N, C-alpha and C positions, 0 to 999 in steps of 0.2 A: 505494501500500500503506499509507504514511505520511501521513494527510492532518493531523494535527496533533501538529505537532513542536516541542518545547521544549527551548530551548538557553539556559544559565545563560552571563552575559557579565560580567566584570569589569574591563575596560579590560587584560588582560594578551596577549602575544602568543600565549599558549596559548590562552585563551578565544576571541582572535579565529580562529586556527585551527578552532576547534569552531563558531564561526560561518559560518565558510566552508564546510565541509561540510554543515552544518545547510541553510542556503541551497542547496545542490547539490540535497539531497534532496527536500527542500520543491517547488522548482521542477521535478525531475522527476516529482512526485507532484501538481503542481498542488494542493499543500495550502499549510497556514497554518503561519507560523512563528512561534512564540511567544517573544520574546526577553525574559528574566528576568535583571534585577540587583536583588540585596538588600544593602541597606545594614545595614553589620554596626555597630550603634550602640554594642557592649560596649565598642568602642576609647575612648568618650568617658566619662573618668570621671565619674560621678554625684554621689558625696559629696566626696572630699578629694584634694587634690593637694597631694603635699607638705606636709602637716599643715592647709593651707588651704580652707576650705570655699570651693568653686566657686560660683559667682554663676549662677542659672538662666540669666541673659542669656549668658552665656558659653559655658554648656552648649548652648542652643538655637540661637546663633550656629555653633558647630562640626557641628551635626546639619544647620542648614540648608546648611552647606558640604558636607558629606557626602552631602547630597540633591540639592543640585543637582550634583554630580561625578556621580552615578549618573543622574541624567538625562542629560547631556552624553554618558556611555559609551552610553546606550539610542538615543541621537539618531543618534551616530557607528555603531551597528550598524543600527538603522531605515534609515540613509541607504546604507549598505553593500551590504544585502540587499534594501532595494527598488531601486538601480540595477541587480541582477542579474535584476530581475523577479519578487521574492517578493514574496509579501503577506506582511504584517509585523504582528504585535499585540505592541507593547513592555508591560511590566510591570516597575514600580518596586515594589519590596518594603521598608518600612523598619519596622523592629521594635527594641525594647527589648533582646532577648534571643532574636536569632535563633540557630536551628541551623539553616546553610546546608543543609546535606543535608535536613534535615526541610521548610523552607520550598520546597525543590525539588520533592520529594516530594508533598507538599502541594498544589502549584501543579499537578505534573502531575496529581493527580485530580481536581482542580477543574475542570481543561481537559478531561478525559478526553484526554489526550494520549496517541499511538500510540507515541510515540520520545521518547527524554530523551540528548540530545547535551550532553556535558559535556565540557571540557579537562581534560587532569591533566598534572600536572607528574611525573610516573612518581617520585616519590620512593621511596627504599628505605631500608630500616635505620633505624637511629636517627633521621635526619629526619624520618621517614614516622611514627614512634611519638610525636616530641615536637610536630609541627605536626598530627598527624592529616589525615585524607584525607577531605575532603567526597565526592569522585567515588567512592571505595569504599564509604561507608555508603550513597550513593545505588544504585550497583550491587547491591547487598547485600539492599537492601530494595524495591526497585522491582517493581512488578507490570505494567511493560511493557518492553520492550527498552531498553538503555542501550549508547550508542554512545561510547565514550571516544577523544577523538582526543588523542594524543601531543605533548608539547611538540616543536619543530621538534630534529632532531638537534644542530643547528649552536649551540642557545643552552643545552642542558646542558653542565654541565660535563665534561671528558673524565674518561673512568674510570682510574684508576690500576693501570697493569699492573706486577706483579711484574718486576722489573729484577733483574740480579744484575750486581755489580761486576767479574765475570771476566769476559774477554775471549771471546767465542764464537768455537769454532773449529769445523771443518767436522768430521764423522764420517769415523774413518778408512777407507781404500780397501779394499775387499773382497782377500784373496789368496788 
């Protein structure tokens, strides 16, 4: 059913889980797994750092290191998926102003992907509002099915339960 599966990886445990699911689906369908890593160049300040002009040499060196890290992430993903029998197509995108969700959607369109698989951290509330959710943006705008793979439960912080300081007592026995 799914012959062209796009999965985004960033080296986190969550994206590794998405890769495992996508690999299994690609193997079952005897399809191709397109593994995407997006280098977010926005983390490198282009103009000033603490009031000093950054020399292009330092900016280019930092970008080269980010791209090299992306290639390592893709190589590990390709090795893992290939070892499980998947046909893998690694894709590295490096842009100066990437909106990760837009890049994923664009690549899915260019590849004519049948399915997009993404890891999601399952953030809620203020954390989600402040950090945004690329997975949610892809889910809302994709023209193909999107499979979201949640973070393993043992890696998510435990939810706080409302507790009472009063000791618990058994309900009164019926009379």
